[in-house]
C-alpha positions in Angstrom: 130.0 24.9 99.9 127.5 25.8 97.3 125.9 28.4 99.5 128.9 30.8 99.1 128.9 33.6 96.9 130.8 33.1 93.5 134.4 34.3 93.6 134.0 36.9 90.9 131.3 38.6 92.9 133.7 38.4 95.9 136.4 39.7 93.7 134.5 42.8 92.4 132.7 43.6 95.9 136.2 43.7 97.8 138.2 45.5 94.8 140.5 42.6 94.5 142.0 43.3 91.0 145.3 41.1 91.0 148.5 43.2 91.3 151.4 42.2 89.9 153.6 43.8 92.6 152.1 40.8 94.8 152.7 38.2 92.0 149.0 37.5 92.2 147.3 35.3 89.8 143.8 34.0 90.9 142.7 30.4 90.2 138.9 30.3 90.4 138.2 27.1 88.9 136.8 24.7 91.5 137.6 21.9 89.6 141.5 22.5 89.4 141.4 23.8 93.1 139.6 20.6 94.1 142.4 18.5 92.1 145.5 20.3 93.7 143.7 19.4 97.3 143.6 15.8 96.2 147.2 15.6 95.2 148.0 16.3 98.8 146.6 12.9 100.0 144.2 12.3 103.0 144.0 15.6 105.0 142.0 13.9 107.7 143.5 15.2 111.0 146.0 17.5 108.9 146.5 21.1 109.6 146.9 22.6 106.7 148.7 26.1 105.9 147.9 28.2 102.9 149.9 31.3 101.9 148.4 34.1 99.6 144.9 32.6 99.2 143.7 35.7 97.7 139.9 35.7 97.3 140.0 32.2 98.4 139.4 29.7 95.6 141.7 27.6 96.9 140.9 28.0 100.6 137.2 26.8 99.7 138.3 23.3 98.2 140.7 23.2 101.7 137.5 23.7 103.5 135.7 20.9 101.5 138.2 18.7 102.6 138.7 16.5 105.6 141.6 18.8 107.1 141.2 19.5 110.8 142.0 23.2 110.3 143.5 25.6 107.7 145.4 28.8 108.5 145.6 31.3 105.7 148.5 33.9 105.4 147.5 36.8 103.5 149.8 40.0 103.0 147.0 41.9 100.9 144.6 44.0 103.3 141.8 44.0 100.5 141.7 40.0 100.8 141.6 39.9 104.5 137.8 41.2 104.4 136.9 38.7 101.7 138.8 35.7 103.8 137.0 36.8 107.0 133.9 36.7 105.4 134.4 33.1 104.4 135.7 32.3 107.7 132.5 33.6 109.2 130.3 31.7 107.0 132.2 28.3 107.2 133.0 27.9 110.7 136.2 27.7 113.3 138.3 25.5 110.9 139.3 28.4 108.9 142.1 30.9 110.8 142.9 34.1 108.9 146.5 35.7 109.8 147.3 39.0 107.9 151.1 39.2 107.5 154.1 38.7 105.1 154.8 35.0 104.8 158.5 35.2 104.5 158.4 37.0 108.0 156.3 34.1 109.7 157.8 30.8 110.9 154.9 28.7 109.5 155.8 25.6 111.2 155.0 27.5 114.8 151.4 28.2 113.7 149.6 25.0 113.6 150.2 21.5 115.5 151.7 18.4 113.8 150.7 16.5 111.6 150.9 19.9 109.3 151.0 20.6 105.6 151.7 23.5 103.2 149.2 23.8 100.4 149.5 26.8 98.2 149.2 28.5 94.9 152.4 30.7 95.8 152.9 34.3 95.0 155.5 34.1 92.0 157.5 37.0 93.4 158.3 35.0 96.6 157.8 31.6 95.8 161.3 30.5 95.5 162.7 32.3 98.7 159.7 30.8 100.6 160.3 27.4 99.6 164.1 27.4 100.9 162.7 28.8 103.9 160.7 25.8 104.4 163.2 23.5 103.2 165.6 24.5 106.3 162.8 22.9 108.5 161.4 20.3 106.5 161.1 17.8 108.9 158.0 20.1 110.4 155.9 19.1 107.3 154.3 16.0 106.4 153.9 17.3 102.8 154.0 20.3 100.9 151.8 20.8 97.6 153.1 24.0 96.0 152.0 25.7 92.4 154.9 27.8 90.8 155.6 29.1 87.4 156.2 26.2 85.1 160.0 27.0 84.8 160.8 27.0 88.5 158.8 23.7 88.9 161.0 22.1 86.5 164.1 23.6 88.0 162.9 22.1 91.3 162.2 18.5 89.8 165.2 18.8 87.6 167.6 15.5 87.0 171.4 15.9 87.1 173.0 16.5 83.9 170.0 18.9 82.5 169.9 22.3 81.8 167.2 23.0 84.4 169.3 21.5 87.3 170.6 23.8 89.6 170.8 25.3 92.9 166.9 24.9 93.6 167.2 21.3 92.6 169.9 20.2 95.1 168.5 21.9 98.0 165.0 20.3 97.3 165.9 17.2 96.4 168.3 16.7 99.1 165.7 17.1 101.8 162.4 15.9 99.7 161.2 13.7 97.3 159.8 16.0 94.6 157.6 15.6 91.6 155.3 17.4 89.4 151.9 16.2 89.9 149.9 18.9 87.8 150.4 21.4 85.1 148.3 24.5 84.3 148.0 26.9 81.2 148.0 30.5 81.8 144.5 30.6 80.8 143.5 28.9 84.0 144.2 32.0 86.2 142.7 35.5 86.4 144.6 37.5 85.1 146.5 34.9 83.0 150.2 35.2 83.7 152.7 35.0 80.9 153.5 31.7 81.8 152.0 28.2 82.6 152.2 27.0 85.9 152.7 23.5 87.6 152.1 22.2 91.2 154.8 20.2 92.6 154.6 17.6 95.8 157.4 17.6 98.2 157.8 14.6 100.5 160.0 15.5 103.4 162.9 12.8 103.6 163.0 10.6 106.6 166.5 12.0 107.7 167.0 15.8 107.5 170.3 17.8 107.7 170.5 20.1 111.0 170.6 23.6 110.4 174.4 24.1 110.2 174.6 21.4 107.6 171.9 22.9 105.5 173.3 26.6 105.8 176.6 24.9 104.3 174.9 23.4 101.6 173.3 26.7 100.6 176.9 28.3 100.5 178.1 25.4 98.6 175.5 25.4 95.9 175.5 29.3 95.6 179.2 29.1 95.0 179.2 26.1 92.8 176.3 27.4 90.5 176.8 30.9 90.8 178.9 30.9 87.6 177.6 27.8 85.6 180.6 27.6 82.8 183.0 27.8 85.6 185.1 24.4 86.5 184.4 23.5 90.2 188.2 24.3 90.7 187.4 27.6 90.1 183.8 28.1 91.4 184.6 26.5 94.6 188.0 28.3 95.2 186.8 30.4 98.0 185.7 26.8 100.0 188.9 25.1 99.1 189.1 24.6 95.4 191.2 21.6 94.1 192.0 20.5 97.6 188.3 20.3 98.8 187.5 18.5 95.4 190.5 16.0 96.1 189.3 15.0 99.5 186.0 14.2 98.2 187.2 12.6 95.2 185.7 14.9 92.5 187.6 15.9 89.4 188.3 19.7 89.4 187.6 20.0 85.7 183.9 18.9 86.4 180.9 21.5 86.3 178.0 21.9 89.2 175.4 20.5 86.8 177.0 17.0 86.6 177.3 16.6 90.5 174.7 14.0 92.1 173.0 14.7 95.3 175.4 12.2 96.8 178.5 14.2 95.7 177.0 17.6 96.8 176.2 15.7 100.3 180.0 14.6 100.1 180.9 18.0 99.7 179.1 19.5 102.2 180.3 17.4 104.7 183.6 18.5 104.0 183.0 21.9 104.3 180.3 21.9 107.2 183.3 20.7 109.1 185.2 23.8 108.5 182.7 26.3 109.4 
């Protein structure tokens, strides 16, 4: 990869100044992008999907790995030229798709085993994660960078202030852990907050689409008004009667419920759908 031009030169040549509207903050340090790729494990034979590659910093590290292929999804037309240049210089392992990742079924793009490794655009990171969690069984692993606050919510323990809907949906379907933290100064331009990389390994048993949809509705209601007792926040789903069937005291609040208790509740609500 030493023959490639410096990323700052690529950014200047393609007019790739980061756009706030696209949630762009570029990571240009190859030492850091290489570390992110190493956290994804052995990529030999794996087909990797990257979202929001921008000028291609992380893409270069992925190309330097043993991954069988890299499919880069990019919305910003300015970056497409830079990525196509990278593909031309490095061979057929890199495929560039221009489009909105929120409108693309990522798992349909490549064969299994597949992984997602990405420095996600901040403005779509959480909804994109939930979209992938609905089909978590399709992926071997997801190694994703978020704003640190979002990463901490994803991995939060029950009973903590950060524990919420994103914690439950993620940890219900995946083993989740923060594997790397990065200061804002690591990015160009520096965001106002630090970032963190989360490793997500889907659990062997996954909910069917109906059960996942029921958990989405349940957690939206339960955490919609955090100060409310569950008897109130879950009134539309059955309130005290539902909680009694699940053996959960109606005075409790959502942040005190374990994954097992949410799973018990969703089993009852899914049966009503």
